[in-house]
C-alpha positions as CSV (number, residue, x, y, z in Angstrom):
1,M,-90.8,-73.0,96.8
2,R,-89.4,-76.5,96.4
3,E,-90.6,-78.6,93.5
4,G,-92.9,-81.4,94.7
5,L,-94.1,-79.7,97.8
6,I,-97.5,-78.7,96.2
7,P,-98.4,-82.2,95.0
8,A,-97.4,-83.7,98.4
9,V,-99.5,-81.2,100.3
10,L,-102.4,-81.6,97.9
11,G,-102.2,-85.3,98.2
12,T,-102.4,-85.0,102.0
13,V,-105.6,-83.0,101.8
14,V,-107.2,-85.3,99.2
15,S,-106.2,-88.4,101.3
16,A,-107.7,-86.9,104.4
17,S,-111.0,-86.2,102.6
18,G,-111.0,-89.7,101.2
19,A,-110.4,-91.2,104.6
20,A,-113.2,-89.1,106.1
21,L,-115.6,-90.4,103.4
22,L,-114.8,-94.1,104.1
23,G,-117.6,-94.4,106.6
24,S,-120.2,-93.0,104.2
25,K,-122.3,-94.9,101.7
26,Y,-119.9,-93.9,98.9
27,K,-117.2,-96.4,100.0
28,L,-116.0,-97.2,96.5
29,A,-115.6,-93.5,95.6
30,A,-113.8,-92.8,98.9
31,T,-111.4,-95.6,98.2
32,G,-110.6,-94.1,94.8
33,I,-110.1,-90.6,96.3
34,L,-107.9,-92.0,99.0
35,G,-105.7,-93.8,96.4
36,F,-105.5,-90.7,94.2
37,G,-104.3,-88.7,97.2
38,L,-101.7,-91.3,98.2
39,A,-100.4,-91.4,94.7
40,H,-99.9,-87.6,94.8
41,I,-98.1,-87.9,98.1
42,V,-95.7,-90.6,96.7
43,L,-95.0,-88.6,93.5
44,G,-94.5,-85.3,95.4
45,T,-92.1,-87.0,97.8
46,I,-90.1,-88.5,94.9
47,D,-89.8,-85.0,93.4
48,L,-88.7,-83.5,96.7
49,I,-86.0,-86.2,97.1
50,E,-84.9,-86.0,93.5
51,H,-84.5,-82.2,93.4
52,R,-82.5,-81.8,96.6
C-alpha cells in the first residue's frame, strides 16, 4: 500500500462528516472537524507525491 494513502482517505471521510455537520447547531465543532480532515488530505497527498 502506498504511503500517504491512508491519511488521504481518512481525511476524506472526516471532511465529509464535518461538512455534513455544518448545518447543525454545532457549527464551530463542524468547522474544526472539516479543517482537520482537509489537513489530513493535504498531508496525505504530499506523502503520495513525495514517495512516487
